[in-house]
N, C-alpha and C positions, 0 to 999 in steps of 0.2 A: 327232759326239758331242753337240754343243749341241742339235741337233734332237731327239736321243733324250731328253735331259734335259727339254726343253720338253714332249715327249709324256708322260713320266712325271709331270711336275708336273700336267698337265691331268687324267691318270687319277687322281692322288691327290686332287685337288680334287673330282672327280666322286664318288669313293668316299666322301669325307667327307660330301658332300651327301646321297648315298643312305643312308648310315648314320644321318644326322640325321633323315631322313624315316621310315625303316622300322625302324631299329634301336634307337631310344630308347624302351625299354619302361618307364622309371621316371617317365614323365609322370603327375602326379596326376590322379585322375578328376575332381575339382572344381577349377574355376578360381577363384583368389582374386580377388574383385572389386576394381576400382580405385576410388579415392575422389578427389573426390566422385562420387556415383552419377550415372548418366545421367538424362535427363529423361523417361524412359518412365513411364507411369502405374502400372506394376506393379513390385513388389519381387520379384525372381526367387528361386526356392528355392535358387539357388546361394549366396545370402548366408546364409540360415539357414532351416531347415524350419519354424520357429515364427514367422518374420517374413514373413508374406505378406499383402498387403492393398493397397488403393488409396490413393494419395496424397490426403490431406485438404486441401481448399482452404479456408483460413481466411478470414474476412471481414476485410479490411484495416481496421485501426484499432479493431476490436472487442477486448473485454477477455475473457481466458480465465483459468481456474484449472487447475493441473496437480496432480492428487491421485492417490496410489496406493491399492491395495486396502485398506490399513489406515487409510485416511482421513487420511493425513499429506500436507500440502501443501507445495510448495516456496516458500520465502520467503527473506528476508535474515537473515543471522546477527545483525546489529545493525540490523534493520529497514530495510536498504537505504541507511543514512545514510553509509556509508564506502565510498569508491571502492576496488574490488578486494577487498571482503570476500567470504568464501565464502558461497555459497548454502546454506541449511540446510533441514531438514525438521522440522515440528512439526504437531500436530493442526490440521486445517484449520478456520479460523474466518472466512474471507473477509476477512482483514486486508488493508490496502492493499498491503503488500509481498508478499502471496501472490497477487496479481493481475498478469497480464502482458498488455500490449497487443501485438497482432500487427502488425508493420510489414512490409508486402509488398515483397519485393525484385524482383518482376516475373518471376521464373524458377521459381516453385513453392516457393521457400524464404522463410523469414520470420525477421526479428530479433524477439526477445521482450523487450520493454521492461518492466522492473519498475516498477510504478506509484508506489512510495513516493517515489522521487526521479528517475526517468527513467534508471536504470542498466540495462544489458543483460545477459541471461543468457549466459555465455560459458564456455569450457573453459580451465582454467588453462594458460597458455603454449601454447595450441593443441596440447596434448598428445594423442597417440593411445594413451597407456598406460592399462591397465585401472584403475589406481589414481588416475587424474587426477580432480581435483575441479572442481566448478563454482563460478564466482564471479560477482559482479555488478560490472560495470565500465562505463566510458564508451564511447560509440560512436566508436571510432577504431581504425584499423589492424586487426590480427588479433585484437584483444581484444573484438570484438563479432561473434561468430560467427552464422551463419545456421543455421536449423533446418528440417527437413522432418518432417511428421507423417503417419504411415501408419495406416490403420484396420486393426484386428485383432480380429474377433469382438466388436464393440461397444466395445472399448477401443482404445487407440492406442499405437503405438511411435514414439519421438521420436529423431531422428538429427541429429547435427551435420554439416552439409554440408561444412564445411572439413576436418574430421578423419576423417569417416566412422565415427565411434563413436556408440554408442547410449546413451541415457539409461537408467540402470538403478538398482535399489536392492535391498538385501537386509536381512533382519531377523535379526540374530545370535541372539537368543533372545527369550523372551516378556517380558523385563524391560527391553529396550533398544529405542529407536526405530530405524526403518530407517536404513541407511547409504546415502546417495546417491552415485553415482559414474558414471564413463564406462566403457563396455566396447566392445571391438572386435567381439566375437562374440555377446554376449548382450543381449537387449532385454527389459525387463519391461513389462507393460501399465500404462497410466496412463489415468485419466479426464481427458480434455481438454475442459473444459466452458466454453461461452460464458456469461459472467456479465453482460455489459453491451454495449450498442451503441456504435458509434464516437463518437456525439455526446454520450455521457454524460460530464458533467464530474465529475472526481474531485479531491479535495484533494491537495496535493503538498507534500512536505517540502523546504525549501531546504537545500542542502548548503553550510554556512557555512565561511568561511575567515577567517584572521587571528586577532584577539583575541576569540574567542568562548568559550573554555574558561577557567573561573575568573573571579571577579569578575562573576558574571552572575545573582545572586539577585534575585528580584522585578523582572524587567526590564519597562520600558515604553518605547515609541517615539513620537516626534513628528517630523514632517517640516517643514523650513523652508528655502526657497530651494533646493530640489533635494537637500538633505542630510538624511539620517535621523540623528536623535540618540537614542541609547539610554541611559537613566538606570537604574542599578541599584545595589544595596547591596554594599558590601565594606568594612565598618567605617565608612565614610562614604558618600558618593554619587559613584560612578564614572560618567564620561561616555565613551561610545564613539560613533564616527561611521562612516557608510557612505554611498556614493553609489548602491548597487545592492541593498541589503539582504543581500548575500552576504558581502562582505569588510569586516571591522570593525577599527577601530583605536582604541585607548585614547588619549584626548586630554586627560584631566585629571580634575578633580573639582569639584563645586559649591563646597565649602568647603576652603580651604587649612587653616583651623583651625575646628573645630566651634564654633558659638555657645556662649558660656560659660553662658548662661541655662539650657541643657538640663541640664547636670550639676548646677547649683544647684537646679533644680526637682525632678529625679528622683534625684540621687545617682549617676547613670551617664549616658552619652551614646551608647549603642549605637543607630545609625540604621538603620531598616528601611523597605522598600517605598516608594522615591521615585518620583515621576512628574511630568512636565512638562506643563503645560496653558496654553493661551492664554486668559487671563481678561481681558476687556476688550481693551485694547491692550498688555497686558503678559504676558510669559511668566513663569509662576510654577511653582516646584518645591515640591510638597507632600511631606512625609516624616513618618514616625513615629519616635519614640524611646521605648524601653521595655526591660524585661528579660523574658526568656522566662517565660510563664505568669503574668504579673503584670498587674493593671489599673492599676498605677502608670505611666501612659503619657501621652504628649503627641503632638500633631500640630503640626508647625511649617511655616513657609513661607519661601521665598527668592524673589527676583524679579530679572528682568533684561530688557533690551530685545529680546534674541534668545535662543534656546536655547543658544547658544555661550557666554553669559555676558559679562562677569563678573557674578556674582550677589551681591545684597545680602541680609542677614538681614531677614526680614519678621516675625519673632517667632512667638509661639504662637497657634494657631488654636483649639484645643480641648484639654481635659484630662479624664482619667478617674482615679478613685480606687477603691480596694477597696470593693466593695459596690455600685458603679454597675451599671446594667443592661447597659452596653456597655463595650467596651475600645477606646480611641482609638488604633488603628493602621489601616493599609491605607486611606489616603485616595484618593478618586476625585472628579473634578470633571465635572459635566455641565451643558451649556447647552442649553436647550430651544429650539424654533422661535420662541418669543415673546421670546427674549433673556434670560429669567430663568435665573439660574445657581444650581446646587445642589451641596451638599457631601455626599458619601456616604462612610461609614466603617463599621468594625466588624470584630471578630475574636473568634470563640468567644463565650462567655457567652450573651447572648440575641440575638446575630446582628447584623443590618445595619440602619443608621439613616440618615436623610437630613434635612438642614436647608438653609435658604436661605443663599446666599453673596452678599456685596456685591462686584460686579465691579470697583468702583473701588479697594477696599482689598485684595481677596483674602481678607478675613476674614469671619466669620459676620456676617450682616446684623443690625445693631443694632436692637433693638426688636421683633425677630421671635422669638417663642417657639415657633413651629410646629416640630414634630418628627414625622417619620414613621418608623414601624417597618416595614421592607420585607420582611424574611425572618429566619427563625430555624431553627437546625439542631441542636438538642439539644447545644449547646456545641461543635459541630464545623462551623463555617461561618466563612469569612473571605474576604479579598481581593475585595471587590465591585467590579464595573465595570458602568456603566450606559451603554447606547447606545440610539439610536432608529433604526428601519429599517422602511420601508413601513407606517407607521401603528402599529407596536408598539414598546413599550419593553421592552428585553431586559436582564435583570439576571443577570450572570455571577458565580458565586461558586465558591471552592474549598471542598470538603467532605471530611471524613474527618480522619485523623490523619497528619501528615507523617512521623512516626517509625514508622508501621506499614505501610510499603511500599504494597501494593496498595489499602489503605484510602483513600489520598489521591487525589482526582480533581477534574476541572473539571466544572462543571454550569451549567445555565441555566434560567431561567423567563421568562415574559413577561406583559405587561399592556397593555390598551388605554388605560390611564391611568397617568400618571407616578407617581401616589400609590398604585397598586395596586388590587386585589390581584394579586400576581404568581403565576402558575400554571405547573405543569410541563406536559408533553405530554399527560398524562392528566387535566388539569384540576384537579389537587390543589394546594392553596396552599403557597407557599414558607414562609409563617409557621408551617406545621406540619411542618417537616423534610422538605419535598419539593422536588426539583429533578431535571431530566433530565440524565443523565450524558453527557459529551462526550468524555472521555478514559479510557483504560484502560492498564494496564501492558503495555508491549511490549518485546521484546528489543532493548536498545540505547536505548530512549526510555522511561525510568522516572521516575515521580513527578511528571509534568507536571500541575499543578493550579492553581498561582498563575499565571494567564495573563492577558494584556492583549489584548482585541480591538482591532486597529489597522486603520483605513480609509485606504488610499492614495489618491492623486489620481485614479487611473484607475478607482476604484470597487471595487477588489479588497480584500476583508477578509482579515486575517491573524490567526493565533493566535501571540502572542509570549509565550514562557514560559521557565521553567527546567526542566532535567531532568538525569538522570544516565544514563550508559550502563549502569552496573551498581551499584545501590544497595548490594549486599552487599560490594562492593570496599572494604576499609578505606582505600585511597588514592584513593577516588573524588573527582572534582571536578565541581562544578556547571557546566553549560554552557548557553549560549543556544540556544533552539529557536525557529525561525520556520517556519510552514507556512500554507498557504492554507486559508480556510474556504469551503465551498460551502453554499449555502442551498437546501433542497429545496422542492418545490412547495407544501408547507404552511407555508413560511416559517420552518423551524427550521434552525439551523446544524448542519453536519456537518463534523467535523474529520478529520485524517489518522489520529488515534488513536481514532476512534469505534469502538464495538462494533457488530456487526450492520451493517457499512458499507453493503452493497448495499441492505438493507431501509430504512436511514435515508435514503439518497439517493433512494429511491423513495417516501419518505413513509409507509412501513409501520410505522415505529417512532417 
């Protein structure tokens, strides 16, 4: 009996195997591909009849743009400044956050580094759902996916190697911009264009941490004994420190109580635009006090042995009254190669002026009536900063109207002489309302115009300024912005918020 059962069991198993081989008539004609795809050079038609092409070998380290047929390019929702923000689509302008560096993984796949702040194009939660969105995040774990690019009739299909899903977009109607998402079965064509070689230097936005939101108006930075000191206005003069330019901590203020002479002189003591400079052997904070839209203004000074303080009141440096050609706010100090020190100031009215400064007192040089008119902007020019680099004097100013959103921007002109004339890129004088634009409104970085060019010990220049993520938000808060400056072959500065970025880096603008 036992032998019989064993024989029946064997026959049953054989019957099942035979049925599995010849009797399973419901097997689908197409095999669903496994993910990630294999390493062959061809995409098989088993994946999708419209997705056939050779794998594109990107040049490692080179910079590319990803643009659809409607000329919408992929970028950051807030210009790449927030870790984990969604990637967005808008009209392609070659902005910093619309450019991606190809990072070769060595297996035919690439990570795509967004140039605004070094974040990586990724799929939300490594999802394979058709409604999954793309985001920009740090290079760690599953949140920095790899991508494969396939040629398709002159355009390209882009696939996430980890999830096996395709980068796609759809335009719901003529009045809406395309919606970008991930699809398991559908791939739309993209223009994947090389924009720059691997050795091209681009400006970069620093992703700040700590106390960088609020209390950040009119910021300036000075470095002392390895510590960065940030002076900015917030009713008085707030001091913040950092050891890496990234993480900031509020450490106090220049004045526990504002000097009484300010209110006696003006009737108010609203302090604006402070900056710390080493003048002679002393650290001096220059600041303005005024009321908005008035020439009833003063510039004062405080001094200390180090930027950490404590500071002592140094009194009034200069004053303006209604009817004067200038307005005494926005001070800047510049020391030339010969040791001579100069005081630069001005806001609206007839623009920017300069006088000699006494390095021993930190006040205007007695007996010197010399005064130079450096720039004028039809009543819309302020926040001057003067630096010297490679034989040129560069005068940076804010132009436009702060309250009119995109009107407000940072600009520059230069001269071979400290005393001018200062000219823009087209050779037109800054005394006639000319200056070359350095910043524009970007999503998430808006209103950056009052900016301080800061030189670090390693020779790197930075743009230190104030901005808003969304100027239209009634609850908006001003925040500190720091990004690197790149100088092109013609000696002009290029910022992370420059327009025509590629052309400017190449000296074509």
